[in-house]
C-alpha positions as CSV (number, residue, x, y, z in Angstrom):
1,M,6.0,-18.2,15.2
2,M,4.8,-16.2,12.5
3,K,1.2,-16.7,13.5
4,R,1.6,-15.8,17.0
5,A,3.7,-12.6,16.1
6,L,0.8,-11.6,13.6
7,T,-1.7,-11.7,16.5
8,G,0.2,-8.7,17.9
9,L,-0.8,-6.4,15.1
10,S,-4.1,-4.7,16.3
11,V,-4.8,-2.1,13.5
12,A,-7.9,-0.2,14.3
13,L,-10.0,-0.6,11.2
14,A,-12.0,2.6,11.8
15,L,-13.2,2.3,8.3
16,V,-15.7,-0.3,9.5
17,A,-17.1,1.6,12.4
18,A,-16.6,5.4,11.6
19,P,-18.6,7.6,8.9
20,A,-16.2,8.6,6.2
21,L,-15.6,12.3,5.6
22,A,-16.1,14.2,2.5
23,A,-15.0,12.2,-0.5
24,D,-12.8,15.1,-1.8
25,A,-11.0,15.5,1.4
26,P,-7.2,15.2,0.7
27,P,-5.2,12.4,2.2
28,P,-2.6,13.4,4.9
29,P,0.7,14.8,3.6
30,V,3.5,12.6,2.7
31,T,6.0,12.3,5.4
32,A,9.3,10.3,6.0
33,A,7.2,7.4,7.2
34,D,5.9,6.8,3.8
35,H,7.0,4.2,1.2
36,V,7.9,6.1,-1.9
37,L,9.1,5.4,-5.5
38,G,10.5,8.6,-7.2
39,Q,12.2,11.8,-6.4
40,T,10.9,14.0,-3.6
41,T,11.2,17.0,-6.1
42,A,8.6,15.5,-8.6
43,K,5.9,17.9,-9.5
44,V,3.1,15.5,-9.0
45,T,2.6,13.1,-6.3
46,V,0.2,10.0,-6.7
47,I,-0.9,8.2,-3.4
48,E,-2.5,4.8,-3.4
49,Y,-4.4,3.0,-0.8
50,A,-4.4,-0.6,-1.6
51,S,-4.7,-4.2,0.2
52,L,-2.5,-6.9,-0.3
53,T,-5.6,-9.2,-0.5
54,C,-7.4,-7.0,-3.1
55,S,-7.4,-8.6,-6.6
56,H,-8.1,-5.1,-8.3
57,C,-5.0,-3.9,-6.4
58,A,-2.9,-6.8,-7.7
59,D,-4.1,-6.1,-11.2
60,W,-3.2,-2.5,-11.0
61,H,0.2,-3.2,-9.7
62,D,0.8,-5.8,-12.5
63,H,-0.3,-3.6,-15.2
64,V,-0.8,0.0,-14.5
65,L,2.1,0.8,-12.0
66,P,4.9,-0.5,-14.5
67,A,3.5,2.0,-17.1
68,L,3.2,4.7,-14.6
69,K,6.8,4.1,-13.3
70,T,8.2,4.0,-16.9
71,R,6.3,7.2,-18.2
72,Y,6.6,9.3,-15.2
73,I,8.1,7.9,-12.0
74,D,11.6,7.1,-13.5
75,R,11.6,10.5,-15.5
76,G,11.3,12.3,-12.2
77,E,8.0,13.7,-12.9
78,V,5.8,11.6,-10.5
79,R,6.4,10.5,-6.8
80,F,4.3,7.3,-6.1
81,V,3.3,6.7,-2.4
82,Y,2.0,3.4,-1.3
83,R,-0.3,3.3,1.8
84,T,-2.3,0.3,3.2
85,L,-5.9,-0.3,3.7
86,P,-6.7,-3.8,4.5
87,T,-9.7,-5.6,3.1
88,P,-11.1,-9.1,3.4
89,P,-9.7,-11.3,4.7
90,V,-8.6,-8.4,6.8
91,N,-6.4,-10.5,9.1
92,V,-4.4,-11.7,6.2
93,A,-4.2,-8.3,4.6
94,Q,-3.2,-6.4,7.7
95,A,-0.6,-9.1,8.6
96,A,1.0,-8.9,5.2
97,A,1.1,-5.3,5.4
98,G,2.9,-5.7,8.7
99,V,5.5,-7.9,7.0
100,A,6.2,-5.4,4.2
101,Q,6.4,-2.6,7.0
102,C,9.1,-4.6,8.5
103,A,11.1,-5.2,5.4
104,A,14.8,-4.4,5.3
105,P,15.4,-0.9,3.8
106,G,14.8,-0.8,0.0
107,K,12.9,-4.0,0.2
108,F,9.3,-2.6,0.7
109,F,8.3,-2.6,-2.8
110,A,9.6,-6.0,-3.5
111,T,8.0,-7.2,-0.6
112,I,4.6,-6.2,-1.7
113,D,5.2,-7.2,-5.2
114,A,5.8,-10.8,-3.8
115,F,2.6,-10.7,-1.8
116,F,0.6,-9.5,-5.0
117,A,2.2,-12.2,-7.1
118,A,1.3,-15.0,-4.5
119,Q,-2.2,-13.6,-3.9
120,S,-4.1,-15.6,-6.7
121,A,-3.0,-18.9,-5.1
122,L,-4.2,-18.0,-1.5
123,P,-7.5,-19.9,-1.9
124,T,-5.6,-23.3,-2.9
125,T,-2.3,-23.1,-1.0
126,G,-3.4,-21.3,2.2
127,T,-1.5,-18.5,3.9
128,G,1.8,-20.4,4.6
129,P,3.4,-20.2,1.2
130,Y,1.9,-16.7,0.8
131,F,3.7,-15.4,3.8
132,E,6.9,-17.4,3.2
133,R,7.0,-15.6,-0.2
134,G,6.7,-12.3,1.3
135,V,9.2,-12.7,4.0
136,A,11.7,-14.2,1.5
137,A,11.5,-10.9,-0.4
138,S,11.7,-8.6,2.7
139,G,15.4,-9.1,3.2
140,R,14.8,-10.0,6.9
141,T,14.7,-13.4,8.6
142,R,11.4,-14.8,10.0
143,D,12.7,-14.1,13.7
144,E,13.5,-10.5,12.7
145,I,9.9,-10.1,11.0
146,S,8.3,-11.6,14.0
147,A,10.1,-9.4,16.5
148,C,9.2,-6.3,14.2
149,L,5.7,-7.2,14.0
150,N,5.5,-7.3,17.8
151,E,6.8,-3.8,18.3
152,P,4.0,-1.2,19.0
153,A,5.5,1.1,16.4
154,T,4.6,-1.3,13.5
155,A,1.0,-1.4,14.5
156,A,0.9,2.5,15.0
157,A,2.4,2.9,11.4
158,L,-0.3,0.8,9.9
159,E,-2.9,2.3,11.8
160,A,-1.9,5.8,10.8
161,Q,-2.3,4.7,7.2
162,V,-5.8,3.2,7.7
163,N,-6.9,6.5,9.8
164,G,-5.5,8.5,7.0
165,A,-7.8,6.6,4.4
166,V,-10.9,7.1,6.6
167,A,-10.1,10.8,6.7
168,A,-9.8,11.1,2.9
169,G,-13.2,9.2,2.5
170,V,-11.6,6.0,1.0
171,D,-14.1,3.4,0.7
172,G,-12.5,0.8,-1.4
173,T,-9.0,-0.3,-3.1
174,P,-7.2,0.6,-5.1
175,A,-7.8,4.3,-4.3
176,L,-5.5,6.7,-6.1
177,F,-5.0,10.5,-5.4
178,V,-3.1,12.8,-7.7
179,N,-1.9,16.0,-6.1
180,G,-4.4,15.5,-3.2
181,R,-7.4,14.8,-5.6
182,R,-9.1,11.6,-5.8
183,V,-9.0,10.0,-9.4
184,T,-12.1,7.7,-10.2
185,D,-10.5,6.2,-13.4
186,V,-7.4,4.5,-12.1
187,S,-6.3,3.2,-15.4
188,F,-3.1,4.5,-16.9
189,A,-5.1,6.5,-19.4
190,G,-7.1,7.8,-16.6
191,L,-4.1,8.7,-14.3
192,S,-2.3,10.3,-17.4
193,A,-5.3,12.6,-17.9
194,A,-5.1,13.9,-14.3
195,I,-1.3,14.2,-14.3
196,D,-0.3,15.7,-17.8
197,P,-2.1,19.1,-17.0
198,L,-0.4,19.3,-13.8
199,L,2.9,18.8,-15.6
200,R,2.2,21.5,-18.1
201,R,1.7,24.0,-15.4
């Protein structure tokens, strides 16, 4: 049932076919459709484009995001926004992003955490346990997730995120923007170097 529902997600991966725009183009503004950690009044906004099949993204979420959350997000200084940009195997990445998109209110980040945690076992266990773990964290039943994945709005939301990445010149994941400017050093130290001067203004 899950596999049939996932075939309904036809995210247009224009990144493959369309030329990227200027690398310093800002990502689209944050809207109510975005998935956000932190306060809307935060002085600094960090936007990440990531893929749930990207090992570098999993490592970033395991080691950098917790430090970012403790130092800046929990203090109300930074608002963190997660957006998807599927990478190979694209069908798995986009399907996992769809499950996260369909998660119950307040369960989005728990769902992506579950996918990242299960990612390393994908080559040996296959996609079954991977998706089971994501669905279990989503706060929805399998039937609810399947129905949501078949909704045109789900594919449209994911396509909008991919198109935003293309417009911002994103060519790999994880890609991080601090107040609209691309940060090449995505380590905690690199992000702090970009964030701290903005907080002092």
